[in-house]
C-alpha positions in Angstrom: 74.6 144.7 115.0 74.4 140.6 113.5 70.7 139.7 112.9 70.6 136.0 112.5 74.2 136.0 111.0 76.5 133.1 112.6 80.0 134.1 112.5 82.1 131.1 111.0 85.4 130.3 112.1 87.9 130.6 109.6 90.2 127.1 109.4 93.4 127.8 108.6 94.7 126.8 104.9 97.1 124.0 106.2 94.6 122.5 108.5 92.3 122.1 105.3 95.0 120.6 103.0 96.2 118.0 105.5 92.4 116.8 106.1 92.4 117.0 102.1 95.7 114.8 101.9 94.5 112.5 104.8 91.3 111.8 103.2 93.1 110.9 99.7 95.9 109.2 101.0 93.7 106.9 103.5 90.1 107.1 101.7 88.4 106.3 98.7 91.0 106.9 96.0 93.5 104.8 97.8 91.1 102.4 98.3 90.2 102.3 94.5 94.0 102.1 93.7 94.7 99.0 95.9 91.7 97.0 94.2 93.0 97.6 90.8 96.1 96.5 92.1 94.6 93.6 93.7 92.6 93.0 90.2 96.0 93.1 88.4 98.2 91.1 90.5 96.0 88.4 89.9 97.0 88.4 85.9 99.0 85.6 84.6 101.8 88.2 83.7 101.7 90.5 87.1 101.8 86.7 89.2 104.7 86.1 87.4 106.5 89.0 87.6 105.8 88.7 91.7 106.5 84.9 91.8 110.1 84.4 89.9 110.6 88.3 92.0 111.6 90.1 88.5 114.7 92.2 87.9 116.9 94.0 85.8 119.6 91.7 85.9 119.2 90.9 81.5 120.7 94.4 81.2 124.2 93.4 83.1 125.1 91.4 79.9 127.1 92.2 77.0 124.8 93.9 74.5 125.0 92.3 70.8 125.8 94.7 67.8 122.0 94.7 66.8 120.6 95.9 70.1 123.1 98.4 69.6 122.0 99.6 66.3 118.5 99.4 67.6 119.3 101.7 70.5 121.2 104.3 68.2 118.1 104.3 65.7 115.5 105.0 68.5 118.4 107.7 69.7 118.1 109.1 66.2 114.4 108.8 65.8 114.0 111.0 69.2 116.5 113.7 67.8 115.0 113.9 64.5 111.1 113.8 65.6 109.9 117.1 67.0 113.0 119.0 66.6 112.9 118.6 62.7 108.7 119.2 62.8 109.6 122.5 64.3 112.4 123.2 62.1 110.5 122.5 58.8 107.9 124.5 59.9 110.0 127.6 60.5 111.6 126.8 56.9 108.1 126.7 55.5 106.9 130.1 57.3 110.2 131.7 56.2 110.1 130.5 52.5 105.8 131.4 53.1 105.3 128.2 51.4 102.8 126.2 53.5 102.7 123.2 51.1 106.1 122.6 52.1 105.3 122.1 55.9 102.0 120.6 54.9 104.0 117.5 53.1 107.4 117.9 55.0 106.0 117.8 58.3 104.2 114.6 57.9 107.0 113.0 55.7 109.9 114.1 59.1 107.8 113.0 61.6 106.5 109.4 59.8 110.4 109.1 59.3 111.1 109.4 62.7 108.5 106.6 64.0 109.7 104.4 61.8 113.3 104.8 63.3 111.7 104.6 66.4 109.4 101.1 65.6 112.6 99.2 63.8 115.1 100.5 66.5 112.3 98.8 69.2 112.4 95.8 66.8 116.2 95.6 66.6 116.8 96.5 70.2 114.7 93.5 71.4 111.4 92.7 73.1 113.7 91.0 75.5 114.6 93.8 77.2 111.3 95.4 77.1 109.8 92.5 78.6 112.1 92.5 81.4 111.9 96.1 82.1 108.0 95.5 82.0 108.1 92.5 84.6 110.3 94.4 86.7 107.9 97.6 86.9 105.3 95.6 87.3 106.2 93.8 90.1 107.8 97.3 91.8 104.4 99.2 91.6 102.4 96.2 93.0 104.4 95.6 95.4 104.5 99.4 96.4 100.7 99.5 96.0 99.5 96.4 97.8 102.8 95.9 100.1 102.6 92.2 102.0 99.5 91.4 100.2 101.4 90.9 96.8 103.1 87.6 99.0 100.2 86.3 99.3 98.6 86.8 95.9 101.8 85.2 94.4 101.2 82.0 96.0 97.2 82.0 95.6 96.5 80.0 92.0 94.3 82.3 89.4 90.7 81.3 89.3 90.1 79.0 85.9 94.3 78.8 85.5 95.7 75.5 84.0 96.8 74.8 88.3 93.1 74.5 89.1 92.4 71.9 86.9 92.7 68.4 87.8 94.6 66.3 85.5 93.4 62.7 84.6 
């Protein structure tokens, strides 16, 4: 006998997941992502990337020796980064000498970071900027869709193109 207890119809898990995903991709979260995309699309760097239809054609050029040296340093920094930390930590534990680990781990990790920074400097900001511009353009076009084309034609508030020349 049920005394005032309503029976609740159980909803299948598939229906719950489907409704939750619809809420995420059509509701509040999508609105926040789109507003954020609109905000960044009005920034000069992003607008220029969309206006100029930034691409990765710079990577088709032949690399100079300095750029190749920078890429090699970046690769070496990744090779000695975390693996060297584990190796030095293991050696310190095997020798039962924590001082070896306390001094050696920060030194080798710092060295890997120095190699990474030097490699990035040598590889050149030209390639990093080209990749960043392309990534910004692609991401904003995915988020905004056709709105990205209209944003690129609008001048940014307070930009030089808004002011009149005397």
